[in-house]
Biopython code that builds the backbone (N, CA, C, O; Angstrom):
import numpy as np
from Bio.PDB.StructureBuilder import StructureBuilder

atoms = [
    (1, "MET", "N", (0.938, 70.473, -19.531)),
    (1, "MET", "CA", (1.824, 70.769, -18.123)),
    (1, "MET", "C", (2.846, 71.843, -18.798)),
    (1, "MET", "O", (3.417, 71.695, -19.878)),
    (2, "LEU", "N", (2.942, 72.881, -17.979)),
    (2, "LEU", "CA", (3.999, 73.855, -18.360)),
    (2, "LEU", "C", (5.060, 73.845, -18.364)),
    (2, "LEU", "O", (5.554, 73.153, -17.474)),
    (3, "LEU", "N", (5.966, 74.513, -19.243)),
    (3, "LEU", "CA", (7.361, 74.027, -19.442)),
    (3, "LEU", "C", (8.130, 74.297, -18.072)),
    (3, "LEU", "O", (9.003, 73.521, -17.684)),
    (4, "CYS", "N", (7.813, 75.286, -17.455)),
    (4, "CYS", "CA", (8.254, 76.335, -16.533)),
    (4, "CYS", "C", (7.090, 77.064, -15.818)),
    (4, "CYS", "O", (6.356, 77.795, -16.483)),
    (5, "LYS", "N", (6.852, 76.861, -14.220)),
    (5, "LYS", "CA", (6.275, 77.684, -13.503)),
    (5, "LYS", "C", (6.496, 79.034, -13.877)),
    (5, "LYS", "O", (7.676, 79.347, -14.033)),
    (6, "GLY", "N", (5.400, 80.141, -14.106)),
    (6, "GLY", "CA", (5.635, 80.981, -14.687)),
    (6, "GLY", "C", (6.253, 81.661, -15.548)),
    (6, "GLY", "O", (6.483, 82.871, -15.568)),
    (7, "ALA", "N", (6.627, 80.538, -16.549)),
    (7, "ALA", "CA", (7.447, 80.556, -17.618)),
    (7, "ALA", "C", (8.783, 80.938, -17.851)),
    (7, "ALA", "O", (9.334, 81.238, -18.911)),
    (8, "VAL", "N", (9.410, 80.858, -16.195)),
    (8, "VAL", "CA", (10.686, 81.231, -16.238)),
    (8, "VAL", "C", (11.308, 80.280, -15.523)),
    (8, "VAL", "O", (10.516, 79.696, -14.784)),
    (9, "PRO", "N", (12.647, 79.814, -15.435)),
    (9, "PRO", "CA", (13.208, 78.843, -14.133)),
    (9, "PRO", "C", (13.462, 79.769, -13.180)),
    (9, "PRO", "O", (13.816, 80.914, -13.461)),
    (10, "ASN", "N", (13.288, 79.306, -11.899)),
    (10, "ASN", "CA", (13.635, 79.868, -10.760)),
    (10, "ASN", "C", (14.455, 79.138, -9.728)),
    (10, "ASN", "O", (14.780, 79.438, -8.579)),
    (11, "GLY", "N", (14.724, 77.949, -10.589)),
    (11, "GLY", "CA", (15.854, 76.866, -9.720)),
    (11, "GLY", "C", (15.296, 76.002, -8.862)),
    (11, "GLY", "O", (15.941, 75.457, -7.966)),
    (12, "VAL", "N", (13.964, 75.801, -9.087)),
    (12, "VAL", "CA", (13.501, 74.916, -7.965)),
    (12, "VAL", "C", (12.615, 74.228, -8.576)),
    (12, "VAL", "O", (11.613, 74.824, -8.972)),
    (13, "CYS", "N", (12.764, 72.639, -8.841)),
    (13, "CYS", "CA", (11.866, 72.322, -9.726)),
    (13, "CYS", "C", (10.554, 71.365, -8.769)),
    (13, "CYS", "O", (10.748, 70.532, -7.883)),
    (14, "GLU", "N", (9.147, 71.887, -9.377)),
    (14, "GLU", "CA", (7.838, 71.986, -8.982)),
    (14, "GLU", "C", (7.546, 70.658, -9.974)),
    (14, "GLU", "O", (6.824, 70.932, -10.932)),
    (15, "HIS", "N", (7.962, 69.371, -9.896)),
    (15, "HIS", "CA", (7.761, 68.783, -11.393)),
    (15, "HIS", "C", (5.984, 68.454, -11.215)),
    (15, "HIS", "O", (5.532, 67.858, -12.193)),
    (16, "GLU", "N", (5.158, 68.703, -10.327)),
    (16, "GLU", "CA", (3.546, 68.539, -10.075)),
    (16, "GLU", "C", (3.087, 69.937, -11.337)),
    (16, "GLU", "O", (1.986, 69.928, -11.888)),
    (17, "VAL", "N", (3.857, 70.743, -11.540)),
    (17, "VAL", "CA", (3.245, 71.672, -12.665)),
    (17, "VAL", "C", (4.252, 72.360, -13.473)),
    (17, "VAL", "O", (4.041, 73.426, -14.051)),
    (18, "GLU", "N", (5.734, 71.489, -13.502)),
    (18, "GLU", "CA", (6.739, 71.634, -14.104)),
    (18, "GLU", "C", (7.077, 70.737, -15.207)),
    (18, "GLU", "O", (6.911, 69.601, -14.763)),
    (19, "GLY", "N", (7.467, 70.675, -16.420)),
    (19, "GLY", "CA", (8.083, 69.434, -17.248)),
    (19, "GLY", "C", (9.483, 69.207, -16.967)),
    (19, "GLY", "O", (10.323, 69.827, -16.315)),
    (20, "CYS", "N", (9.494, 68.055, -17.701)),
    (20, "CYS", "CA", (11.135, 67.770, -17.547)),
    (20, "CYS", "C", (11.915, 68.245, -18.202)),
    (20, "CYS", "O", (13.109, 67.958, -18.107)),
    (21, "GLU", "N", (11.339, 69.284, -19.222)),
    (21, "GLU", "CA", (12.210, 70.322, -20.192)),
    (21, "GLU", "C", (12.632, 71.522, -19.654)),
    (21, "GLU", "O", (13.573, 72.205, -20.056)),
    (22, "CYS", "N", (11.687, 71.811, -18.467)),
    (22, "CYS", "CA", (12.334, 72.981, -17.518)),
    (22, "CYS", "C", (13.445, 72.756, -16.992)),
    (22, "CYS", "O", (13.611, 71.651, -16.476)),
    (23, "PRO", "N", (14.495, 73.713, -16.972)),
    (23, "PRO", "CA", (15.425, 73.663, -16.537)),
    (23, "PRO", "C", (16.087, 73.609, -15.135)),
    (23, "PRO", "O", (17.242, 73.623, -14.710)),
    (24, "ASP", "N", (14.528, 73.522, -14.475)),
    (24, "ASP", "CA", (14.455, 73.456, -13.170)),
    (24, "ASP", "C", (14.680, 72.280, -12.921)),
    (24, "ASP", "O", (15.582, 72.060, -12.113)),
    (25, "CYS", "N", (14.056, 71.295, -13.429)),
    (25, "CYS", "CA", (13.803, 69.998, -13.186)),
    (25, "CYS", "C", (15.073, 68.869, -13.949)),
    (25, "CYS", "O", (15.043, 67.639, -13.930)),
    (26, "LEU", "N", (15.935, 69.599, -14.467)),
    (26, "LEU", "CA", (17.090, 69.054, -15.122)),
    (26, "LEU", "C", (17.485, 68.145, -13.749)),
    (26, "LEU", "O", (17.639, 68.615, -12.622)),
    (27, "GLY", "N", (17.600, 66.796, -14.114)),
    (27, "GLY", "CA", (18.441, 65.844, -13.364)),
    (27, "GLY", "C", (17.694, 65.180, -12.119)),
    (27, "GLY", "O", (18.293, 64.361, -11.422)),
    (28, "ALA", "N", (15.992, 65.656, -11.775)),
    (28, "ALA", "CA", (15.308, 65.159, -11.005)),
    (28, "ALA", "C", (14.975, 64.101, -11.371)),
    (28, "ALA", "O", (15.044, 63.730, -12.543)),
    (29, "LEU", "N", (14.297, 63.022, -9.848)),
    (29, "LEU", "CA", (14.342, 61.719, -10.160)),
    (29, "LEU", "C", (13.084, 61.409, -11.239)),
    (29, "LEU", "O", (13.079, 60.648, -12.208)),
    (30, "PRO", "N", (12.043, 62.260, -10.723)),
    (30, "PRO", "CA", (10.982, 61.940, -11.790)),
    (30, "PRO", "C", (11.170, 61.815, -13.128)),
    (30, "PRO", "O", (10.778, 60.853, -13.789)),
    (31, "CYS", "N", (11.987, 63.129, -13.718)),
    (31, "CYS", "CA", (12.215, 63.049, -15.142)),
    (31, "CYS", "C", (13.407, 62.178, -15.266)),
    (31, "CYS", "O", (13.657, 62.084, -16.468)),
    (32, "MET", "N", (14.047, 61.665, -14.731)),
    (32, "MET", "CA", (15.246, 60.320, -14.836)),
    (32, "MET", "C", (14.639, 59.073, -15.275)),
    (32, "MET", "O", (15.232, 58.162, -15.852)),
    (33, "CYS", "N", (13.290, 59.108, -14.923)),
    (33, "CYS", "CA", (12.337, 58.030, -15.291)),
    (33, "CYS", "C", (12.205, 58.124, -16.696)),
    (33, "CYS", "O", (11.753, 57.085, -17.178)),
    (34, "GLU", "N", (12.409, 58.879, -17.390)),
    (34, "GLU", "CA", (12.298, 58.875, -18.794)),
    (34, "GLU", "C", (13.280, 58.334, -19.459)),
    (34, "GLU", "O", (13.228, 58.082, -20.663)),
    (35, "ASP", "N", (14.311, 58.103, -18.669)),
    (35, "ASP", "CA", (15.634, 57.144, -19.302)),
    (35, "ASP", "C", (15.713, 55.821, -18.955)),
    (35, "ASP", "O", (14.843, 55.314, -18.248)),
    (36, "THR", "N", (16.585, 55.243, -19.339)),
    (36, "THR", "CA", (16.710, 53.782, -19.344)),
    (36, "THR", "C", (16.426, 53.189, -17.922)),
    (36, "THR", "O", (16.423, 53.995, -16.991)),
    (37, "CYS", "N", (16.213, 52.009, -17.681)),
    (37, "CYS", "CA", (15.880, 51.305, -16.319)),
    (37, "CYS", "C", (17.632, 51.379, -15.829)),
    (37, "CYS", "O", (17.824, 51.881, -14.721)),
    (38, "MET", "N", (18.760, 50.946, -16.540)),
    (38, "MET", "CA", (19.664, 50.974, -15.965)),
    (38, "MET", "C", (20.418, 51.818, -15.448)),
    (38, "MET", "O", (21.575, 51.695, -15.045)),
    (39, "ILE", "N", (19.360, 53.180, -15.474)),
    (39, "ILE", "CA", (19.951, 54.432, -14.666)),
    (39, "ILE", "C", (19.439, 54.620, -13.187)),
    (39, "ILE", "O", (19.958, 54.849, -12.095)),
    (40, "VAL", "N", (17.830, 54.354, -13.815)),
    (40, "VAL", "CA", (17.162, 54.782, -12.037)),
    (40, "VAL", "C", (15.821, 53.533, -12.053)),
    (40, "VAL", "O", (14.768, 53.557, -12.689)),
    (41, "CYS", "N", (16.172, 52.845, -11.420)),
    (41, "CYS", "CA", (15.345, 51.388, -11.055)),
    (41, "CYS", "C", (13.898, 51.934, -10.094)),
    (41, "CYS", "O", (12.980, 51.143, -9.875)),
    (42, "LEU", "N", (13.876, 52.907, -9.748)),
    (42, "LEU", "CA", (13.107, 53.087, -8.939)),
    (42, "LEU", "C", (11.471, 53.532, -9.938)),
    (42, "LEU", "O", (10.364, 53.882, -9.528)),
    (43, "CYS", "N", (11.921, 53.344, -11.121)),
    (43, "CYS", "CA", (10.653, 53.986, -11.530)),
    (43, "CYS", "C", (9.856, 53.053, -11.821)),
    (43, "CYS", "O", (10.174, 51.873, -11.971)),
    (44, "PRO", "N", (8.351, 53.697, -11.959)),
    (44, "PRO", "CA", (7.645, 52.360, -12.405)),
    (44, "PRO", "C", (7.277, 51.710, -13.240)),
    (44, "PRO", "O", (6.535, 50.730, -13.175)),
    (45, "ALA", "N", (7.854, 52.283, -14.297)),
    (45, "ALA", "CA", (7.945, 51.499, -15.673)),
    (45, "ALA", "C", (9.494, 50.804, -15.387)),
    (45, "ALA", "O", (10.109, 50.547, -16.422)),
    (46, "CYS", "N", (9.971, 50.576, -14.503)),
    (46, "CYS", "CA", (11.270, 49.774, -14.364)),
    (46, "CYS", "C", (10.854, 48.504, -13.370)),
    (46, "CYS", "O", (11.505, 47.458, -13.372)),
    (47, "TRP", "N", (9.670, 48.724, -12.505)),
    (47, "TRP", "CA", (9.228, 47.859, -12.003)),
    (47, "TRP", "C", (9.229, 46.344, -12.522)),
    (47, "TRP", "O", (8.345, 46.285, -13.376)),
    (48, "GLY", "N", (9.783, 45.216, -12.387)),
    (48, "GLY", "CA", (9.381, 43.918, -12.862)),
    (48, "GLY", "C", (10.834, 43.569, -13.836)),
    (48, "GLY", "O", (11.129, 42.437, -14.218)),
    (49, "ASP", "N", (11.654, 44.854, -14.131)),
    (49, "ASP", "CA", (12.816, 44.433, -15.325)),
    (49, "ASP", "C", (13.549, 43.797, -14.364)),
    (49, "ASP", "O", (13.638, 43.836, -13.137)),
    (50, "PRO", "N", (14.158, 43.070, -15.470)),
    (50, "PRO", "CA", (14.706, 41.654, -14.349)),
    (50, "PRO", "C", (16.637, 42.451, -14.126)),
    (50, "PRO", "O", (17.411, 41.961, -13.304)),
    (51, "TRP", "N", (16.918, 43.303, -14.761)),
    (51, "TRP", "CA", (17.900, 44.209, -13.741)),
    (51, "TRP", "C", (17.862, 44.807, -13.080)),
    (51, "TRP", "O", (18.750, 44.915, -12.234)),
    (52, "CYS", "N", (16.690, 45.592, -13.122)),
    (52, "CYS", "CA", (16.251, 45.960, -11.262)),
    (52, "CYS", "C", (15.626, 45.053, -10.172)),
    (52, "CYS", "O", (15.499, 45.386, -8.994)),
    (53, "GLU", "N", (15.275, 43.936, -10.673)),
    (53, "GLU", "CA", (14.453, 43.061, -9.334)),
    (53, "GLU", "C", (15.672, 42.219, -9.412)),
    (53, "GLU", "O", (15.460, 41.012, -9.299)),
    (54, "ASP", "N", (17.069, 42.644, -9.604)),
    (54, "ASP", "CA", (18.388, 41.666, -8.592)),
    (54, "ASP", "C", (18.328, 41.779, -7.308)),
    (54, "ASP", "O", (18.110, 42.979, -7.142)),
    (55, "PRO", "N", (18.379, 41.318, -6.363)),
    (55, "PRO", "CA", (18.272, 41.427, -5.112)),
    (55, "PRO", "C", (20.304, 41.792, -4.438)),
    (55, "PRO", "O", (20.696, 41.943, -3.281)),
    (56, "ASP", "N", (20.906, 41.807, -5.427)),
    (56, "ASP", "CA", (22.637, 41.656, -5.578)),
    (56, "ASP", "C", (22.990, 43.184, -5.544)),
    (56, "ASP", "O", (24.015, 43.690, -5.087)),
    (57, "TRP", "N", (21.787, 43.883, -6.198)),
    (57, "TRP", "CA", (22.181, 45.597, -6.196)),
    (57, "TRP", "C", (21.791, 46.166, -5.033)),
    (57, "TRP", "O", (22.149, 47.331, -4.860)),
    (58, "CYS", "N", (20.895, 45.434, -3.858)),
    (58, "CYS", "CA", (20.723, 46.149, -2.725)),
    (58, "CYS", "C", (22.116, 46.675, -1.620)),
    (58, "CYS", "O", (22.751, 45.752, -1.111)),
    (59, "TRP", "N", (22.305, 47.307, -1.472)),
    (59, "TRP", "CA", (23.345, 47.451, -0.355)),
    (59, "TRP", "C", (22.811, 47.576, 0.867)),
    (59, "TRP", "O", (23.626, 47.649, 1.786)),
    (60, "ASN", "N", (21.788, 47.617, 1.112)),
    (60, "ASN", "CA", (21.306, 47.667, 2.774)),
    (60, "ASN", "C", (22.167, 48.486, 3.845)),
    (60, "ASN", "O", (22.499, 48.038, 4.942)),
    (61, "ASP", "N", (22.377, 49.348, 3.512)),
    (61, "ASP", "CA", (23.063, 50.260, 4.236)),
    (61, "ASP", "C", (22.290, 51.554, 5.130)),
    (61, "ASP", "O", (22.905, 52.378, 5.807)),
    (62, "GLY", "N", (20.888, 51.507, 4.958)),
    (62, "GLY", "CA", (19.948, 52.449, 5.278)),
    (62, "GLY", "C", (19.794, 53.761, 4.323)),
    (62, "GLY", "O", (18.977, 54.623, 4.648)),
    (63, "ILE", "N", (20.450, 53.885, 3.341)),
    (63, "ILE", "CA", (20.682, 54.944, 2.312)),
    (63, "ILE", "C", (19.855, 54.491, 1.078)),
    (63, "ILE", "O", (20.243, 53.351, 0.825)),
    (64, "CYS", "N", (19.026, 54.810, 0.316)),
    (64, "CYS", "CA", (18.522, 54.384, -0.769)),
    (64, "CYS", "C", (19.196, 55.164, -1.813)),
    (64, "CYS", "O", (19.012, 56.379, -1.886)),
    (65, "GLN", "N", (19.919, 54.577, -2.573)),
    (65, "GLN", "CA", (21.069, 54.939, -3.530)),
    (65, "GLN", "C", (19.964, 54.599, -5.147)),
    (65, "GLN", "O", (19.848, 53.616, -5.879)),
    (66, "TRP", "N", (19.363, 55.920, -5.137)),
    (66, "TRP", "CA", (18.523, 55.595, -6.530)),
    (66, "TRP", "C", (18.903, 54.891, -7.776)),
    (66, "TRP", "O", (18.326, 54.129, -8.551)),
    (67, "ASP", "N", (20.288, 55.513, -7.676)),
    (67, "ASP", "CA", (21.044, 55.059, -9.219)),
    (67, "ASP", "C", (21.458, 53.688, -9.241)),
    (67, "ASP", "O", (21.684, 53.170, -10.334)),
    (68, "LEU", "N", (21.615, 52.888, -7.961)),
    (68, "LEU", "CA", (22.172, 51.623, -7.948)),
    (68, "LEU", "C", (20.904, 50.720, -7.395)),
    (68, "LEU", "O", (20.892, 49.583, -7.868)),
    (69, "GLU", "N", (19.840, 51.026, -6.479)),
    (69, "GLU", "CA", (19.127, 50.045, -6.110)),
    (69, "GLU", "C", (17.585, 50.490, -6.316)),
    (69, "GLU", "O", (17.240, 51.648, -6.552)),
    (70, "SER", "N", (16.736, 49.410, -6.193)),
    (70, "SER", "CA", (15.538, 49.694, -6.950)),
    (70, "SER", "C", (14.391, 49.422, -5.592)),
    (70, "SER", "O", (14.770, 49.289, -4.428)),
    (71, "CYS", "N", (13.307, 49.388, -5.921)),
    (71, "CYS", "CA", (11.693, 49.471, -4.744)),
    (71, "CYS", "C", (11.996, 47.889, -4.106)),
    (71, "CYS", "O", (11.398, 47.634, -3.061)),
    (72, "ILE", "N", (12.798, 46.928, -4.620)),
    (72, "ILE", "CA", (12.965, 45.365, -4.292)),
    (72, "ILE", "C", (13.721, 45.813, -2.683)),
    (72, "ILE", "O", (13.211, 45.495, -1.608)),
    (73, "CYS", "N", (14.794, 46.468, -2.796)),
    (73, "CYS", "CA", (15.822, 46.918, -1.620)),
    (73, "CYS", "C", (14.935, 47.514, -0.404)),
    (73, "CYS", "O", (14.156, 48.461, -0.515)),
    (74, "ASN", "N", (15.171, 46.863, 0.650)),
    (74, "ASN", "CA", (14.592, 47.652, 2.012)),
    (74, "ASN", "C", (15.002, 48.757, 2.061)),
    (74, "ASN", "O", (14.294, 49.464, 2.779)),
    (75, "ASP", "N", (15.912, 49.306, 1.585)),
    (75, "ASP", "CA", (16.306, 50.908, 1.629)),
    (75, "ASP", "C", (15.607, 51.656, 1.010)),
    (75, "ASP", "O", (15.407, 52.800, 1.419)),
    (76, "CYS", "N", (15.116, 51.231, -0.026)),
    (76, "CYS", "CA", (14.184, 52.346, -0.742)),
    (76, "CYS", "C", (12.550, 51.939, -0.448)),
    (76, "CYS", "O", (11.703, 52.737, -0.849)),
    (77, "LEU", "N", (12.179, 50.887, 0.146)),
    (77, "LEU", "CA", (10.584, 50.638, 0.457)),
    (77, "LEU", "C", (9.875, 51.802, 0.605)),
    (77, "LEU", "O", (8.706, 51.842, 0.221)),
    (78, "ASP", "N", (10.550, 53.016, 1.240)),
    (78, "ASP", "CA", (9.833, 54.420, 1.466)),
    (78, "ASP", "C", (10.017, 55.233, 0.635)),
    (78, "ASP", "O", (9.616, 56.342, 0.990)),
    (79, "ALA", "N", (10.546, 55.194, -0.557)),
    (79, "ALA", "CA", (11.087, 56.275, -1.563)),
    (79, "ALA", "C", (9.721, 56.742, -2.358)),
    (79, "ALA", "O", (8.985, 55.899, -2.871)),
    (80, "THR", "N", (9.545, 57.635, -2.396)),
    (80, "THR", "CA", (8.375, 58.009, -3.349)),
    (80, "THR", "C", (7.962, 57.722, -4.331)),
    (80, "THR", "O", (6.797, 57.863, -4.704)),
    (81, "LEU", "N", (8.936, 57.228, -4.969)),
    (81, "LEU", "CA", (8.770, 56.825, -6.493)),
    (81, "LEU", "C", (8.403, 55.224, -6.473)),
    (81, "LEU", "O", (8.017, 54.594, -7.457)),
    (82, "CYS", "N", (8.622, 54.639, -5.023)),
    (82, "CYS", "CA", (8.447, 53.223, -4.634)),
    (82, "CYS", "C", (6.764, 53.130, -4.340)),
    (82, "CYS", "O", (6.315, 51.998, -4.156)),
    (83, "VAL", "N", (6.037, 54.023, -4.303)),
    (83, "VAL", "CA", (4.888, 54.136, -3.337)),
    (83, "VAL", "C", (3.781, 53.135, -4.550)),
    (83, "VAL", "O", (3.563, 53.486, -5.709)),
    (84, "GLY", "N", (3.440, 52.364, -4.146)),
    (84, "GLY", "CA", (2.427, 51.213, -5.215)),
    (84, "GLY", "C", (3.009, 50.117, -5.591)),
    (84, "GLY", "O", (2.436, 49.314, -6.327)),
    (85, "TYR", "N", (4.579, 49.885, -5.005)),
    (85, "TYR", "CA", (5.666, 48.869, -5.681)),
    (85, "TYR", "C", (4.542, 47.612, -5.269)),
    (85, "TYR", "O", (4.062, 47.525, -4.139)),
    (86, "PRO", "N", (4.328, 46.988, -6.004)),
    (86, "PRO", "CA", (3.906, 45.563, -6.165)),
    (86, "PRO", "C", (4.286, 44.392, -5.076)),
    (86, "PRO", "O", (3.596, 43.647, -4.380)),
    (87, "GLY", "N", (5.890, 44.598, -5.272)),
    (87, "GLY", "CA", (6.714, 43.630, -4.668)),
    (87, "GLY", "C", (6.717, 43.475, -3.529)),
    (87, "GLY", "O", (7.447, 42.621, -3.025)),
]
sb = StructureBuilder()
sb.init_structure("model")
sb.init_model(0)
sb.init_chain("A")
sb.init_seg("    ")
for serial, (resi, resn, name, xyz) in enumerate(atoms, 1):
    if name == "N":
        sb.init_residue(resn, " ", resi, " ")
    sb.init_atom(name, np.array(xyz, "f"), 0.0, 1.0, " ", f" {name:<3s}", serial, name[0])
structure = sb.get_structure()
């Protein structure tokens, strides 16, 4: 995968073709999945993590708060990162 599409940052993260090392993708949700599950529970690598599977973290306010909620929460069921979630 290229560091940045066109070899230079353009301000838009195109994660399909750009790596997380590209400044365009700094803070992009898929890139945050490379961090700990206590930061982003939506990441597939965090599915099944006890911290992330705690329903007490679900706010059920109609907004998926990716930094607090996980794929077990109704608010996040349709989140891109939750596609394929087995729960």
